[in-house]
C-alpha positions in Angstrom: 97.1 124.9 100.3 100.5 125.2 98.1 102.7 122.6 99.7 102.1 119.8 101.6 104.2 117.6 103.7 104.0 113.9 103.3 105.2 112.7 106.6 107.6 109.6 105.4 111.0 108.9 105.0 109.9 105.9 102.3 111.0 107.7 98.6 108.7 105.3 97.0 105.5 106.7 98.9 106.9 110.1 98.3 107.3 109.2 94.3 103.9 107.8 94.5 102.4 110.7 96.2 103.7 113.4 93.7 102.9 111.4 90.9 99.0 111.2 92.0 98.7 114.8 92.9 101.0 116.8 90.5 97.5 117.4 88.6 96.5 120.0 91.6 99.9 121.7 91.6 100.4 120.9 95.1 104.6 120.8 96.0 104.5 117.8 97.9 108.0 117.2 100.2 109.1 114.4 102.4 109.8 114.2 106.0 113.8 114.5 105.1 113.8 117.4 103.2 111.7 118.9 106.4 114.4 117.5 108.7 111.4 115.3 110.4 112.1 112.3 112.6 110.6 109.4 112.7 107.5 108.9 115.1 107.2 105.6 117.0 103.7 104.0 115.5 102.4 102.7 118.6 98.7 102.7 117.5 96.5 99.8 117.5 95.1 100.5 114.1 96.4 101.9 110.9 94.2 105.0 111.2 95.8 105.7 114.8 99.2 105.3 113.4 98.6 107.7 110.4 96.8 110.0 112.7 99.9 110.1 115.0 102.3 110.5 112.1 100.5 113.5 110.5 100.0 115.5 113.7 104.1 115.2 114.6 104.2 116.2 110.9 102.0 119.5 111.7 103.7 120.0 115.4 107.1 120.1 114.0 106.9 122.1 110.7 103.3 123.7 110.7 103.0 122.5 107.3 99.4 120.8 106.4 100.6 117.1 106.9 99.6 113.9 105.4 100.5 110.4 106.5 99.8 107.0 105.7 99.9 103.6 107.2 99.3 100.8 105.7 99.7 97.1 104.9 99.3 93.7 103.8 96.5 91.5 105.0 96.3 88.1 104.3 93.2 86.3 105.3 94.6 82.6 105.9 97.3 84.2 108.3 94.4 86.0 110.4 95.2 89.0 108.5 98.7 89.3 109.1 101.2 91.2 108.9 98.4 93.6 108.5 99.5 96.5 110.8 103.3 95.4 111.0 103.9 94.8 107.5 107.1 97.3 107.1 108.3 95.5 110.6 107.7 91.7 109.6 109.5 92.7 106.4 112.3 93.8 108.0 112.5 91.4 110.5 112.5 88.6 107.7 115.4 89.8 105.7 113.8 92.4 103.7 112.4 92.4 100.5 112.3 90.1 98.2 113.4 87.2 101.1 109.9 87.9 103.1 108.1 87.0 100.1 109.8 83.0 100.9 108.7 83.3 104.2 105.0 84.2 103.1 105.1 81.5 100.7 106.4 78.9 103.3 103.6 80.3 105.9 100.7 79.7 103.0 101.8 76.1 102.1 98.8 73.9 101.8 96.7 76.9 101.8 93.9 76.8 99.8 92.8 80.5 100.5 95.4 82.8 98.9 93.0 86.1 99.5 94.5 89.0 100.5 93.8 92.6 100.6 95.9 95.9 101.0 94.9 98.7 103.4 96.0 102.4 103.6 94.7 104.9 105.8 95.5 108.4 105.4 95.4 111.0 107.7 95.7 114.9 107.0 95.9 117.6 109.2 95.3 121.0 107.4 97.1 124.2 107.8 94.4 125.0 111.3 95.5 121.7 112.7 92.2 119.9 111.8 92.4 116.1 111.3 90.5 114.3 108.6 91.0 110.4 107.7 90.6 108.7 104.1 90.6 105.0 103.6 91.5 102.7 101.1 91.4 99.0 100.1 91.9 96.8 97.3 91.5 92.8 97.4 93.8 90.3 95.2 95.8 87.5 96.3 98.9 86.2 96.9 100.8 84.8 94.1 103.5 81.8 94.9 106.4 83.4 92.1 106.9 86.9 92.7 106.8 89.0 89.2 108.7 92.6 89.0 111.0 92.4 91.7 112.1 96.0 91.4 108.9 97.1 92.4 107.7 98.7 96.0 107.5 96.4 98.9 104.8 93.6 98.8 103.5 94.6 95.4 105.9 91.8 93.4 103.5 88.9 95.5 100.1 90.8 95.1 97.7 90.2 92.1 94.7 92.8 92.4 91.4 91.3 91.7 90.4 90.9 87.7 94.2 91.6 86.9 96.7 88.7 85.4 100.0 90.5 86.8 101.1 91.7 90.1 101.5 95.3 91.1 105.1 94.6 90.3 104.8 94.7 86.8 101.5 96.9 86.3 101.9 100.4 85.1 102.3 102.9 87.3 98.8 104.4 86.3 96.8 101.2 86.5 98.6 101.1 89.9 97.5 104.6 90.8 94.1 103.9 89.9 93.6 100.4 91.9 96.0 100.5 94.7 94.6 101.1 98.6 96.9 104.1 98.7 95.7 105.5 95.1 92.1 105.0 96.4 92.6 107.0 99.5 94.3 109.4 97.6 91.5 109.6 95.3 89.2 110.2 98.8 91.6 113.0 99.7 91.7 114.6 95.8 87.9 114.7 96.4 87.9 116.5 99.6 90.5 118.7 98.5 88.4 119.7 95.7 85.2 120.6 97.8 87.1 122.3 100.5 
């Protein structure tokens, strides 16, 4: 496989995946470059949404396709925003405005534990589907760090670290993150197959 479609219009995700897969010498292209429309995420789980996007990308382009669905799950909020993380942010003024909404929701809560979950779905050139998962544990900080960062990264501090994903170097984030871990499983799969 020399070319891979990442079924996303999110430039941050595209750049992250391109950086992580660079050693494999695979050209990773985004949905925009292939003229791929967004597909409605109607799944009830991260896996269902990831598979929906990957299968749609493959059907529309004929390219091997990778798609993810991921989210921030805050335990004190019953794992919300979870599956609806991007929509929750958009509904609440985007980033960083949504950080204040989350902080407000956590007032008085002793438990600030959270995790990022990523489900990657891969459809190869034959149309076969495979799924890879990644999770990273951490906590929600009260003061965001690294406001120029991607998504919820400025308020999520991974377990064992003093700073959020918003300020940690990209090589550290790629190794620790939910997407990085799912991609590591994907890379291991590619190396065996």
